[in-house]
C-alpha positions as CSV (number, residue, x, y, z in Angstrom):
1,M,71.5,51.2,-26.5
2,A,68.3,52.3,-28.7
3,F,68.8,49.4,-30.8
4,N,68.2,46.9,-27.6
5,T,65.3,49.0,-26.9
6,G,63.8,48.8,-29.7
7,L,64.2,45.0,-30.0
8,S,62.6,44.3,-26.6
9,G,59.5,46.6,-27.7
10,L,59.5,44.8,-30.8
11,R,59.4,41.2,-28.8
12,A,57.1,42.6,-26.3
13,A,54.6,43.6,-29.5
14,A,55.2,40.4,-30.9
15,V,54.0,38.7,-27.8
16,D,50.7,40.7,-27.7
17,L,50.1,40.2,-31.0
18,D,50.6,36.2,-30.2
19,V,48.3,36.4,-27.1
20,T,45.8,38.2,-29.0
21,G,45.8,36.1,-32.0
22,N,45.3,33.0,-29.5
23,N,42.5,34.7,-28.0
24,I,40.8,35.3,-31.2
25,A,41.7,31.8,-32.7
26,N,39.9,30.3,-29.5
27,A,36.6,33.0,-29.5
28,S,34.7,30.0,-30.1
29,T,36.3,27.4,-28.0
30,V,34.0,26.1,-25.0
31,G,35.3,26.9,-21.9
32,F,38.3,29.2,-22.9
33,K,39.5,31.7,-20.6
34,G,41.2,34.7,-22.8
35,S,44.7,36.2,-21.5
36,K,46.2,39.2,-21.5
37,V,50.0,40.6,-21.6
38,Q,51.3,42.2,-18.7
39,F,54.3,44.2,-19.7
40,G,57.4,45.8,-17.4
41,D,59.7,48.5,-18.2
42,L,63.5,47.8,-17.8
43,Y,66.3,50.0,-16.6
44,A,69.9,49.4,-16.3
45,S,72.0,50.4,-13.1
46,G,75.2,49.3,-11.5
47,F,75.2,48.2,-7.9
48,L,75.1,50.7,-4.9
49,S,74.5,53.3,-7.8
50,G,72.1,55.0,-9.8
51,G,71.7,57.9,-12.0
52,S,69.8,61.1,-11.3
53,N,67.9,60.5,-15.0
54,P,68.3,57.0,-15.7
55,I,67.5,56.0,-19.0
56,G,65.1,52.7,-20.0
57,D,66.4,49.7,-21.5
58,G,63.4,49.0,-23.2
59,V,60.5,46.8,-22.4
60,N,59.8,43.3,-20.5
61,V,56.9,41.0,-20.5
62,Q,56.3,40.4,-17.0
63,D,53.7,37.7,-17.1
64,I,50.6,36.6,-19.2
65,K,47.6,36.5,-17.1
66,Q,44.4,34.8,-17.7
67,S,41.0,36.2,-16.9
68,F,38.8,33.6,-15.4
69,S,35.9,35.7,-15.6
70,Q,32.6,34.0,-16.5
71,G,31.5,33.4,-19.8
72,N,28.1,33.0,-21.6
73,I,26.3,30.2,-21.2
74,S,24.3,28.6,-24.0
75,F,22.0,25.6,-24.2
76,T,22.6,22.6,-26.4
77,D,20.7,19.4,-27.2
78,S,23.0,16.9,-25.5
79,G,21.8,16.2,-21.8
80,L,25.1,15.7,-20.4
81,D,26.7,19.3,-21.5
82,M,27.3,21.0,-18.2
83,A,28.1,24.8,-17.4
84,I,29.5,26.2,-14.3
85,S,27.4,29.0,-13.5
86,G,29.6,30.2,-10.9
87,D,33.4,29.5,-9.5
88,G,35.0,26.1,-9.6
89,F,36.4,23.7,-12.5
90,F,35.4,19.8,-13.5
91,I,37.9,17.1,-12.4
92,L,39.1,15.4,-15.4
93,N,41.6,12.4,-15.0
94,A,43.7,12.3,-17.8
95,G,45.6,8.7,-17.3
96,G,46.4,9.3,-13.6
97,E,47.1,13.2,-14.2
98,T,44.7,15.3,-12.6
99,R,43.1,18.2,-14.7
100,Y,40.9,20.8,-14.4
101,T,38.7,22.7,-16.8
102,R,35.6,24.7,-17.1
103,A,34.5,22.8,-20.8
104,G,31.5,20.7,-19.9
105,Q,31.2,19.3,-23.2
106,F,30.9,15.4,-22.0
107,T,29.7,11.9,-23.4
108,I,29.8,8.3,-22.4
109,D,32.7,6.0,-23.4
110,K,32.2,2.2,-24.2
111,D,32.9,1.4,-21.0
112,G,30.1,3.5,-19.4
113,F,32.5,6.3,-18.1
114,V,31.7,9.8,-18.4
115,V,34.5,11.2,-20.4
116,N,35.4,14.6,-22.2
117,N,36.4,15.0,-25.9
118,Q,40.1,13.8,-25.2
119,S,38.7,10.8,-23.2
120,M,39.7,12.3,-19.6
121,K,37.3,10.8,-17.0
122,V,35.1,13.2,-15.0
123,Q,35.4,13.0,-11.3
124,G,32.3,12.8,-8.9
125,Y,30.9,11.3,-6.3
126,T,29.7,7.7,-6.7
127,A,26.5,6.5,-5.9
128,D,25.4,3.0,-4.5
129,D,22.8,0.6,-5.9
130,D,20.1,2.3,-4.2
131,G,21.3,5.8,-5.4
132,N,22.7,6.6,-2.2
133,L,25.3,9.0,-2.9
134,S,28.5,8.6,-0.8
135,G,31.6,10.6,0.0
136,I,33.8,8.5,-2.0
137,R,35.3,10.5,-5.0
138,G,36.3,8.3,-8.0
139,N,35.2,8.2,-11.9
140,L,31.6,9.0,-12.8
141,E,30.1,5.6,-14.5
142,I,26.6,5.6,-16.0
143,A,25.1,1.9,-15.3
144,T,23.2,1.1,-18.6
145,D,21.7,-2.0,-17.1
146,N,18.4,-2.8,-16.3
147,L,16.8,-1.2,-12.7
148,A,15.8,-4.0,-10.7
149,P,12.0,-4.4,-9.4
150,R,11.4,-3.4,-5.9
151,R,8.9,-5.0,-3.9
152,T,6.6,-2.7,-2.5
153,T,6.8,-2.3,1.2
154,S,4.8,1.2,2.0
155,L,1.7,2.5,0.8
156,R,0.4,5.7,2.1
157,T,-3.1,6.7,1.3
158,D,-4.6,10.1,1.8
159,V,-8.4,9.9,1.7
160,N,-11.5,12.2,3.0
161,L,-14.3,9.9,3.6
162,D,-17.7,12.0,3.3
163,S,-19.0,12.2,6.8
164,R,-22.5,12.8,5.5
165,Q,-22.4,9.3,4.2
166,P,-25.1,7.2,6.1
167,V,-24.7,3.8,7.5
168,L,-25.3,1.2,4.8
169,E,-25.4,-2.1,6.7
170,S,-28.2,-3.4,9.3
171,R,-27.9,-5.6,12.3
172,V,-30.9,-6.8,13.9
173,R,-31.8,-9.6,16.2
174,D,-34.6,-11.8,15.4
175,V,-36.6,-12.9,18.4
176,V,-38.5,-16.1,17.5
177,P,-42.3,-15.8,17.8
178,L,-43.6,-15.9,21.5
179,S,-47.2,-16.7,22.4
180,Y,-49.0,-14.4,24.7
181,N,-49.2,-17.0,27.5
182,D,-45.6,-17.2,27.6
183,I,-44.3,-13.3,28.4
184,L,-47.6,-12.3,30.1
185,G,-46.6,-10.4,33.2
186,E,-43.0,-10.2,32.1
187,M,-40.5,-7.3,33.0
188,F,-37.3,-6.0,31.8
189,D,-35.0,-3.2,31.3
190,V,-33.3,-2.5,27.7
191,S,-29.5,-1.3,28.2
192,Y,-28.0,0.6,24.8
193,T,-24.6,1.2,23.6
194,D,-24.9,4.7,22.4
195,G,-25.9,6.2,25.3
196,T,-29.5,6.3,25.5
197,P,-31.1,5.8,29.0
198,S,-32.2,2.4,30.0
199,Y,-35.9,1.4,29.2
200,S,-38.2,-0.5,31.4
201,V,-40.8,-2.7,29.8
202,D,-44.0,-3.9,31.8
203,L,-45.7,-6.7,30.0
204,G,-48.4,-7.3,32.7
205,G,-52.2,-6.8,32.7
206,L,-52.1,-6.4,29.1
207,P,-55.1,-8.3,27.2
208,T,-53.9,-9.2,24.0
209,A,-50.7,-9.8,21.8
210,R,-51.1,-6.5,19.9
211,A,-51.2,-4.8,23.2
212,M,-48.2,-6.5,24.0
213,A,-46.4,-5.8,20.7
214,D,-47.3,-2.0,21.3
215,Q,-45.9,-2.1,24.8
216,I,-42.3,-3.8,23.4
217,S,-42.3,-1.1,20.4
218,S,-42.4,1.5,22.6
219,A,-38.8,0.9,23.8
220,P,-35.9,2.1,21.7
221,G,-34.4,0.1,19.6
222,L,-37.0,-2.8,19.7
223,S,-39.8,-2.9,17.0
224,A,-42.5,-5.8,17.8
225,S,-45.7,-7.2,15.7
226,A,-48.5,-9.7,16.7
227,T,-50.3,-11.9,15.0
228,T,-53.2,-14.4,16.3
229,T,-53.9,-17.9,14.3
230,A,-56.7,-19.7,15.7
231,P,-57.0,-23.7,14.5
232,I,-60.8,-24.2,14.3
233,Q,-61.3,-27.5,16.1
234,H,-62.6,-28.8,19.4
235,P,-60.4,-28.0,22.6
236,T,-60.9,-31.4,24.2
237,T,-58.1,-33.8,23.9
238,P,-59.1,-36.2,22.7
239,A,-61.9,-34.6,20.9
240,P,-65.4,-36.1,21.0
241,A,-66.0,-38.1,18.5
242,G,-67.8,-36.6,15.4
243,S,-66.4,-33.2,16.5
244,V,-64.0,-32.8,14.2
245,L,-65.1,-29.6,11.7
246,N,-64.9,-30.9,8.2
247,D,-67.2,-31.2,5.1
248,T,-69.0,-34.2,6.6
249,Y,-69.6,-32.4,9.9
250,I,-71.0,-29.7,8.1
251,S,-73.1,-31.7,5.3
252,T,-74.5,-33.6,7.6
253,A,-75.4,-31.2,10.6
254,G,-79.3,-31.0,10.9
255,T,-78.3,-27.3,12.1
256,F,-74.6,-26.0,11.5
257,S,-73.7,-23.0,13.3
258,F,-70.1,-21.2,13.4
259,N,-69.8,-18.2,15.8
260,L,-66.7,-15.7,15.6
261,S,-65.4,-12.9,17.6
262,V,-62.3,-10.6,18.0
263,N,-61.8,-9.2,21.7
264,N,-65.5,-11.2,22.3
265,A,-66.9,-8.5,19.8
266,P,-68.9,-10.8,17.3
267,I,-68.0,-10.9,13.6
268,P,-71.0,-11.3,11.6
269,I,-70.7,-14.6,9.1
270,D,-73.8,-15.8,6.9
271,T,-73.7,-19.9,7.2
272,S,-77.0,-20.2,5.1
273,S,-75.1,-21.3,2.3
274,V,-72.1,-22.9,3.8
275,N,-72.0,-26.7,2.8
276,S,-68.4,-27.5,3.4
277,L,-65.1,-26.4,5.0
278,A,-64.3,-24.1,2.1
279,D,-67.6,-22.6,2.1
280,L,-66.9,-21.5,5.7
281,R,-63.6,-20.4,4.9
282,D,-65.0,-18.1,2.1
283,A,-67.7,-16.8,4.4
284,I,-64.9,-15.4,6.7
285,N,-62.9,-14.2,4.0
286,R,-66.2,-12.0,3.0
287,T,-66.8,-10.5,6.5
288,N,-65.9,-6.6,6.6
289,D,-63.0,-6.8,9.4
290,S,-59.9,-6.6,6.8
291,A,-57.7,-8.0,9.7
292,I,-59.3,-11.5,9.7
293,F,-59.0,-13.9,7.0
294,A,-58.9,-18.1,7.0
295,T,-57.0,-20.7,5.4
296,I,-57.5,-24.2,4.7
297,D,-54.2,-26.6,6.0
298,S,-53.5,-28.4,2.8
299,T,-51.7,-31.1,5.2
300,T,-54.1,-31.3,8.0
301,G,-57.3,-30.3,6.4
302,V,-57.8,-28.0,9.6
303,L,-59.2,-24.6,9.2
304,N,-57.1,-21.5,10.2
305,V,-58.4,-18.2,11.1
306,V,-55.8,-15.8,11.6
307,H,-55.9,-11.8,12.9
308,N,-53.0,-10.1,11.3
309,Q,-52.7,-7.6,14.3
310,G,-52.5,-10.1,17.1
311,E,-55.9,-9.6,18.6
312,N,-57.9,-12.3,20.8
313,I,-60.1,-14.7,18.4
314,Q,-63.2,-16.5,20.1
315,F,-65.0,-19.0,18.4
316,S,-67.9,-22.2,18.9
317,Y,-69.5,-24.1,16.3
318,G,-72.2,-26.8,16.8
319,N,-74.1,-29.3,14.7
320,G,-77.2,-30.0,17.1
321,N,-75.4,-32.7,19.2
322,P,-73.6,-31.1,22.4
323,A,-71.2,-33.7,22.7
324,Q,-69.9,-32.7,19.3
325,S,-70.2,-28.9,19.4
326,I,-68.3,-26.1,21.3
327,D,-70.6,-24.4,24.0
328,P,-71.4,-20.8,22.4
329,A,-71.9,-19.6,26.2
330,S,-67.9,-20.7,26.7
331,P,-66.3,-20.3,23.4
332,V,-62.6,-20.8,22.8
333,T,-60.3,-18.0,23.0
334,V,-57.0,-18.1,21.4
335,Y,-54.2,-15.5,22.0
336,G,-51.8,-14.2,19.4
337,D,-47.9,-14.5,19.3
338,V,-45.5,-11.9,19.5
339,N,-42.5,-11.4,17.0
340,A,-40.0,-8.7,17.7
341,V,-36.8,-7.2,16.2
342,G,-33.9,-5.4,18.3
343,D,-31.4,-3.1,16.5
344,R,-27.9,-2.9,17.1
345,T,-27.7,0.0,19.3
346,I,-29.4,-2.5,22.6
347,L,-26.6,-3.9,24.7
348,G,-29.0,-6.3,26.2
349,L,-31.9,-7.1,28.4
350,T,-32.7,-7.4,31.9
351,A,-35.5,-9.1,33.7
352,T,-36.5,-7.2,36.8
353,G,-39.6,-9.3,37.6
354,G,-42.6,-11.0,36.5
355,P,-43.7,-14.7,36.3
356,T,-41.0,-15.6,33.5
357,S,-38.1,-14.0,31.7
358,N,-39.0,-16.1,28.2
359,F,-38.7,-12.7,26.3
360,V,-35.5,-12.3,27.7
361,T,-33.9,-15.2,27.1
362,S,-35.3,-15.7,23.8
363,Y,-33.7,-12.4,23.0
364,G,-30.4,-13.4,24.2
365,T,-30.1,-16.7,22.3
366,S,-31.7,-15.0,19.0
367,P,-28.8,-14.8,16.1
368,I,-28.0,-11.7,14.9
369,R,-29.2,-11.0,11.4
370,I,-27.3,-8.7,9.0
371,T,-29.0,-6.9,5.9
372,N,-26.9,-5.2,3.5
373,E,-23.9,-6.9,4.7
374,F,-20.6,-5.7,2.9
375,N,-20.0,-7.4,-0.4
376,P,-17.2,-6.1,-2.7
377,Q,-18.8,-7.0,-5.5
378,D,-22.0,-4.9,-4.9
379,Q,-21.5,-1.3,-4.7
380,R,-24.3,-0.7,-2.5
381,T,-22.9,-2.3,0.2
382,Y,-20.0,0.0,0.7
383,N,-19.8,3.8,0.5
384,H,-16.3,4.7,-0.8
385,A,-13.4,2.7,-2.4
386,T,-10.1,3.4,-3.9
387,S,-7.5,1.2,-5.9
388,T,-3.8,1.3,-6.5
389,S,-1.0,-0.8,-7.9
390,I,1.3,-2.6,-5.8
391,F,4.5,-4.7,-6.8
392,D,5.8,-8.1,-5.7
393,S,9.4,-9.1,-5.3
394,L,9.3,-10.0,-9.3
395,G,8.3,-6.9,-10.1
396,N,4.7,-7.9,-11.3
397,S,1.8,-5.5,-10.7
398,H,-1.4,-6.3,-8.6
399,E,-4.4,-3.9,-7.6
400,L,-4.8,-3.0,-4.2
401,T,-8.5,-2.1,-3.4
402,Q,-9.6,-0.3,-0.3
403,F,-12.9,-0.4,0.7
404,F,-14.6,2.0,3.5
405,V,-18.0,1.3,5.3
406,K,-19.5,3.6,7.5
407,E,-20.7,2.2,10.6
408,P,-23.0,3.4,13.5
409,A,-21.3,5.9,15.8
410,P,-20.1,4.4,19.4
411,G,-21.7,5.5,22.7
412,N,-23.7,8.2,22.2
413,G,-22.6,8.7,18.9
414,V,-20.9,12.5,19.6
415,G,-17.9,13.8,18.8
416,V,-16.5,10.4,17.3
417,S,-17.2,8.2,14.6
418,E,-16.3,4.9,12.9
419,W,-15.6,3.3,9.6
420,S,-14.7,-0.2,8.5
421,V,-12.1,-0.6,6.5
422,Y,-11.7,-3.6,3.9
423,L,-8.6,-4.8,2.0
424,Q,-8.4,-6.6,-1.3
425,I,-5.8,-7.5,-3.6
426,D,-6.6,-9.1,-7.2
427,G,-10.1,-10.0,-5.8
428,E,-9.0,-11.5,-2.6
429,M,-9.7,-10.3,0.5
430,V,-6.3,-10.0,2.7
431,A,-5.1,-8.8,6.3
432,G,-7.7,-10.9,7.6
433,T,-10.7,-8.5,6.7
434,D,-13.0,-11.2,5.1
435,V,-13.4,-12.2,8.4
436,T,-13.2,-8.9,10.7
437,P,-12.3,-5.4,9.0
438,Y,-10.3,-2.7,10.4
439,T,-12.2,-0.1,12.5
440,A,-10.9,3.6,11.9
441,R,-12.0,6.0,14.5
442,F,-12.5,9.6,14.0
443,D,-12.8,12.5,16.6
444,Q,-15.1,15.6,16.4
445,D,-12.8,17.4,14.2
446,G,-12.9,14.6,11.5
447,V,-9.2,13.7,12.3
448,L,-8.3,10.0,12.5
449,Q,-7.8,8.8,16.1
450,S,-6.8,5.3,15.5
451,I,-7.0,2.0,13.3
452,D,-8.3,-0.5,15.6
453,G,-7.0,1.3,18.8
454,D,-3.3,1.9,17.4
455,V,-2.8,5.6,17.1
456,S,-0.5,5.7,14.5
457,G,-2.9,4.7,11.8
458,E,-0.7,1.7,10.3
459,I,-2.3,-1.4,9.3
460,L,0.4,-4.3,8.6
461,I,-0.5,-6.8,5.7
462,T,1.1,-10.3,6.6
463,D,-1.2,-12.8,5.0
464,W,-0.6,-11.8,0.9
465,I,0.3,-14.3,-1.3
466,P,1.2,-13.0,-5.0
467,K,-0.8,-14.8,-7.7
468,D,-0.7,-14.8,-11.3
469,S,-3.9,-14.3,-13.5
470,Q,-4.9,-18.2,-12.9
471,G,-5.0,-17.6,-9.1
472,L,-1.6,-19.5,-8.5
473,P,1.5,-18.6,-6.9
474,N,3.5,-16.7,-8.8
475,G,6.9,-17.7,-7.3
476,A,7.4,-14.0,-5.9
477,D,8.1,-14.2,-2.2
478,G,5.0,-14.9,0.1
479,P,3.8,-14.1,3.8
480,P,6.4,-14.4,6.7
481,A,6.7,-17.5,8.1
482,P,4.4,-18.5,10.9
483,G,5.3,-17.1,14.2
484,T,7.8,-14.6,12.5
485,P,7.6,-11.1,13.9
486,V,7.0,-8.6,11.1
487,I,8.4,-4.9,12.4
488,T,7.2,-1.5,10.9
489,P,8.7,-0.1,8.8
490,I,9.8,-3.2,7.1
491,P,13.4,-3.4,7.1
492,E,15.8,-3.4,4.3
493,P,16.0,-5.6,2.4
494,P,12.9,-6.9,2.4
495,T,12.1,-10.6,2.9
496,S,8.5,-11.4,2.6
497,S,5.3,-9.8,1.2
498,A,4.3,-8.1,4.2
499,F,3.9,-4.4,3.6
500,V,2.6,-1.6,5.7
501,L,-0.5,0.8,4.7
502,S,-0.5,3.7,6.6
503,L,-4.0,5.7,6.5
504,A,-2.7,8.4,9.3
505,E,-3.8,11.7,6.9
506,T,-7.0,10.1,6.2
507,T,-9.9,12.7,7.5
508,Q,-13.5,12.3,7.6
509,Y,-15.1,16.1,6.6
510,G,-18.3,16.9,5.8
511,A,-17.2,17.1,2.0
512,S,-17.3,14.5,-1.3
513,F,-15.0,11.6,-1.1
514,G,-12.0,12.0,-2.7
515,V,-8.0,10.9,-3.1
516,D,-5.6,13.6,-1.7
517,D,-2.7,11.5,-2.1
518,Q,-1.6,7.8,-2.7
519,R,2.0,6.8,-3.1
520,Q,3.7,3.4,-2.9
521,N,7.8,2.7,-2.8
522,G,7.6,-0.1,-5.4
523,Y,7.8,-0.5,-9.0
524,T,8.4,-2.9,-11.8
525,T,12.0,-3.5,-13.8
526,G,12.9,-0.8,-16.1
527,R,15.3,0.0,-19.0
528,L,17.4,3.4,-18.9
529,S,15.4,5.7,-21.2
530,G,17.5,9.0,-20.6
531,L,19.7,11.1,-18.0
532,D,19.1,14.2,-16.2
533,V,21.5,16.3,-14.3
534,S,20.4,18.4,-11.3
535,K,21.7,21.8,-10.2
536,Q,23.9,20.3,-7.7
537,G,25.6,18.1,-10.3
538,V,23.6,15.1,-9.3
539,L,23.3,12.7,-12.5
540,F,19.8,11.0,-12.5
541,A,19.1,7.9,-14.7
542,R,15.5,7.7,-15.8
543,Y,13.8,4.3,-16.6
544,T,10.9,3.1,-18.5
545,N,9.1,2.2,-15.4
546,G,9.0,5.9,-14.4
547,Q,11.7,5.7,-11.9
548,S,14.5,7.7,-11.7
549,K,18.0,7.0,-9.7
550,A,21.1,8.8,-8.7
551,L,24.1,7.6,-10.7
552,G,26.6,10.1,-8.9
553,Q,27.1,13.9,-8.4
554,V,30.0,15.9,-10.5
555,A,32.9,17.1,-8.1
556,L,34.0,20.7,-8.4
557,A,37.3,22.2,-7.3
558,S,38.3,25.9,-6.3
559,F,41.6,27.4,-5.7
560,N,42.9,30.2,-3.5
561,N,45.0,31.5,-6.5
562,T,42.9,30.8,-9.6
563,D,45.7,33.0,-11.6
564,G,48.4,30.5,-10.2
565,L,46.7,27.3,-12.5
566,S,49.3,26.3,-15.2
567,P,47.4,26.0,-18.6
568,V,48.7,22.3,-20.5
569,G,46.4,22.7,-23.7
570,D,42.6,21.2,-24.0
571,T,41.6,23.8,-22.6
572,S,42.5,22.4,-19.1
573,W,44.9,23.6,-16.6
574,V,46.8,21.9,-13.7
575,E,47.7,22.6,-10.2
576,T,50.9,24.1,-9.3
577,F,52.5,25.6,-6.1
578,E,51.1,29.2,-7.0
579,S,47.6,28.1,-7.3
580,G,47.6,26.2,-4.0
581,Q,45.8,22.8,-3.3
582,P,42.4,22.7,-4.6
583,V,39.1,22.7,-2.5
584,I,37.0,19.9,-3.9
585,G,33.5,20.1,-3.1
586,Q,29.6,19.5,-4.3
587,P,28.2,21.9,-6.8
588,D,26.3,24.7,-5.4
589,T,27.8,24.5,-1.8
590,G,30.0,26.8,-0.3
591,T,32.0,29.1,-2.9
592,L,31.1,26.6,-5.8
593,G,28.6,27.3,-8.6
594,G,25.6,25.5,-9.5
595,I,25.3,23.3,-12.9
596,K,23.4,24.3,-15.6
597,A,22.1,20.8,-17.3
598,S,22.1,20.7,-21.3
599,S,24.5,24.2,-21.4
600,V,28.3,25.1,-22.3
601,E,29.9,27.9,-21.0
602,E,31.1,29.7,-24.1
603,S,34.9,31.6,-24.1
604,N,34.9,35.0,-22.2
605,V,36.9,36.2,-25.2
606,D,35.4,40.1,-25.9
607,L,36.3,39.9,-29.8
608,S,35.5,43.4,-30.3
609,A,38.4,44.6,-28.1
610,E,40.3,41.4,-29.3
611,L,40.4,43.0,-33.0
612,V,41.1,46.7,-31.6
613,N,43.9,45.0,-29.3
614,L,45.6,43.6,-32.3
615,I,45.3,47.2,-34.1
616,I,47.3,48.7,-31.0
617,A,49.8,45.9,-31.0
618,Q,50.5,46.1,-34.8
619,R,51.1,50.0,-34.2
620,N,53.4,49.2,-31.0
621,Y,55.4,46.9,-33.5
622,Q,55.6,49.2,-36.2
623,A,56.8,51.8,-34.1
624,N,59.7,49.5,-32.3
625,A,60.5,49.0,-35.9
626,K,61.0,52.7,-36.4
627,T,63.1,52.9,-33.4
628,I,65.4,50.6,-34.8
629,E,65.4,52.3,-38.1
630,T,65.9,55.8,-36.7
631,S,68.7,54.2,-34.7
632,D,70.1,52.4,-37.9
633,A,70.3,55.8,-39.5
634,V,72.2,57.8,-36.9
635,T,74.9,55.4,-36.8
636,Q,74.9,55.6,-40.2
637,T,75.3,59.2,-40.5
638,I,78.2,59.0,-38.2
639,I,80.2,56.4,-39.7
640,N,79.9,58.7,-43.0
641,L,81.9,61.4,-41.2
642,R,85.3,59.5,-41.6
């Protein structure tokens, strides 16, 4: 009996030594889980019987239990090394057999599959060509080919437009000069686009063109000036013989005289030394009235006297011959001309009375003159600008520039502001902004209300033809065919160069212009430059064009009874009946742990404890051997009795 008891103890101690030795041997094995021997005692008894003091029959190894506690996580320099922080196992395909492991030392084989050191393929969820993860599980594969370019279909620009900026462009109507007599007595009302009340103008009973100009200028949005030009010649048609005022008339006259008045107030002129028309011109220019000057028309030879403020001019001259002279008692009176300019706040003029409506008619037919008009080459003609790169279907980069020009506020300017938006790609205007810009309207809080009435704040560009550096089409997709409707957002896959610019988050505050965010969804082609792994186990490929794309996601498995797994070597286990079926899912979901990239899980073996266990196992072995030795000595004594 004692021999069997001691022998069972030797066997148990030997197993304990084996297990402890195995733990110590794998103390540096990645993903290794230490084991511990579980013992049970043995008792001999008969069927339906038992002694009151049964004697044990030794010890039995009941189980060798592995500890699946978390091992320490250490960092490595390999991007595909992974450690599980928490519950779960990596899933491996070993030639058709499914295995499970905690050892995350992975690499890529010649075919691009993610494998471990024994060429077992790592299982996970695959991704489509656009990087979208599917629910299909299979071998994880790293595509090493170039990333195909993606054309820009969406561009978002978030900027703040400085509300303190002035309106740079000026639009006015230049009314052609109208004579005093043409508009005398005219009456009209002026209406406005900015809410200014209508203003009435009455040109009746005004004595001079200057007075008319002052009256017109009193209306908001209108400004006027007057000039009087008096040709010094006989008013009779045809003029009497010898009455033409020229050098001959002056030099042959026995008694030449010249009288000039402004609003019937005489202007003293010394004619004592005047012998020619030029002498008369100079004499007029020497007068004390700075508003008066004289010139000689080089074509007709006529002397013109000008009053640059539009007062009435009276003149007469004589040579002693009444038939060739102008009677000083009935001088010729010349009235001035009125020049007027209307700004963009004027909606229109409406005649309300008087003998004529010449001013109203002329204003309505006068062309608009634009000063400081928008020019992308002139920074003085726009308030703000920002540029970004977009891409065509071939992956070529193009520069899109957005110009913002402040416009006069509509209505009365209370609670609303407007900006014009111009778009340019590679120096060419697009979206029809070379003809008509888009209008961005903001409310009293500086929030964008609409773009050309569209509350979405989007601009659809459908006329862009991608060109090369020579200005020729480069072979990329161009605008959609005429008549083809374009919907937003642009559906995938895109079939034209059309794209959407969103200004929905643009603001207009009293702060400096700034670009808060600007992003677009296009990119050029790229080569694989590296791999990253997220906490959720997603494998991202990094490309030289700055893009990244999901290639797949590692799958993890957990078991209701982890202790039921059967070790099969290579730091891996297989499913058994006792373990139950695996629960497979994505890392960091449910009870599954997360992934630590560029890390491995070390063995959970406590080397100090194992060395102590080694001493205990050795002691147990020696003690059981002593039991056998003692039993042998007792047996020998009995034999020696005979």
